[in-house]
N, C-alpha and C positions, 0 to 999 in steps of 0.2 A: 385818495392820495393825501396823507398827513404830512406835516412838516418833517416829522421824523423819517418817514418813507423817502422824501425828497432828498434829505441830507444824507440818509444812507446810501441813496443812488449816486449822489456827487462824491461822497467819500470812497466808495467803491472803485471810482474811476480816478482817484487821486494819484499824484506823481509827486513824490518828495522833492525831486531835483527840479522840476518845473515850478513847484511851489516856492522853493527857496529863490529861484531866479525871479519870479514875479514879485516876491517880497522885496528884494533888493531893487528891481526896477521902479516900483510904485512908491516905495518908501512911506506907505501909509500903515499905521499901527492897527492892522486887522489880520485875521487868519486868512492864509492862502492854502488851496488845495492842489492847485497845479493841473486842473481839469482843462484840456484843450477846447477851444472855441467850437469846433466841429462836433465834439461830444456833447457840449452844452446845447447845441443846436438840436441834436437828435433827442436828447432828454426832454427838452422843453416842448418840441413838437409833439412828442408822445403825451406829455401831460396836457397840452392844450387839446388834444383829441379826446382825452378820457375825462375831462373835468368840465362842468358848467361854468359858465361866466362867473358866477358868484363864488364858486368854488376856486377858480383861477385867480380871482382878485384876493381871496382870503389866503391863498398859497403864496402869491407874490408878496403880499404885505408881511407874512411870516418869514419868508426868505429874506426879505430886505432887513428886517429887524435882527437878524442873526449877525449882521456885520462881517460875514464871510464874503470874500471877494467873488468867488464863483456863484454863491447863493444870490448875490446882488445882481450879477450879470443875468442869471436865470430869471430873477423876479422882472427885470426889465424887458426880457424877451417875452 
């Protein structure tokens, strides 16, 4: 699993309406995809099962560095 793969998975589940609402609510200057938390839970669970600890740590760091709201949530999970 590469960063590009993870971002593609997140973007495939994006919702423009939810993203606009999240941006208005959080008021932080970052990108929002509008991916709901249950979807993030499912994605991160599958990533944890498929990756070794060093791979998970590397992916988490890369996701965090994107400054995309949902990527940062996924990194924390």
